[in-house]
N, C-alpha and C positions, 0 to 999 in steps of 0.2 A: 523953229519951223515945225509945222504940223505934219505928221506922217500921212501919206496918201494911201487910200484904200482902193480896192477894185469894186466897181459897181456894174451890174447888168441891168440895162434899161430895155424895156420892150413896149411896143405899141402894136396895133393890129397888122401893120405892114412892114415893120423893121425891128431889128434888135441891134444893140451896140454895147460893147464892153469898154468902160473907161476907167482911168485912174484919176481920183480926185480926193480932196480933203473931207468933203461932206456930201450929203445927198443933193443939196442945192447946187453945189459946185459941179457935181456929176451931171445934173440936168443942164447946166450951162454949157459944159463941154459937149454934151450930146447935141444941144441946139446949135452950137457953133459949127458942128460938122454934119448937120442935117442934109439929107438928100431930098428926094421927091416928096417925102412925108411932111416936110416943112419944119420950121423951128418951134412953133407953138405946141405941137404935140408933146415934145420933150419937157416943156416947162409946166405942163398941166397934169397934175396927179390923177385927174379924172379920165384922162385919155392915154396915159402910159403908166407903167410901173417902174420902180427903181429899187433894186434889191442889192444889198451889200453882199459880195461874194467872200465867204470866209476861206482863208487860205489853209485852214485846218479842217480835218474831217475825212470822210470816206472818199475814195477815188470815184470819179464820175465825170460825166460830160458837163461842162460849164455852158457852152453855147453850141448849138447845131442849127445851121441854116440851110435851107434847100431852095434851089431856084425852081420856080413854077413855070411850066411851059405853056 
């Protein structure tokens, strides 16, 4: 069994943190749980980013989200 990693995916309207075996898997998980932004944005590297979150390193914020009024 392959170890799962943490990924941060972002698009212009949403962000999601997922645990998955690889970047392609992370995009699939994000697409499966998509909201109003739709599923295609998470599968398209031109419309979203996918970065592996390293569990080692300096302390800091991993994800911050604000509700716009």
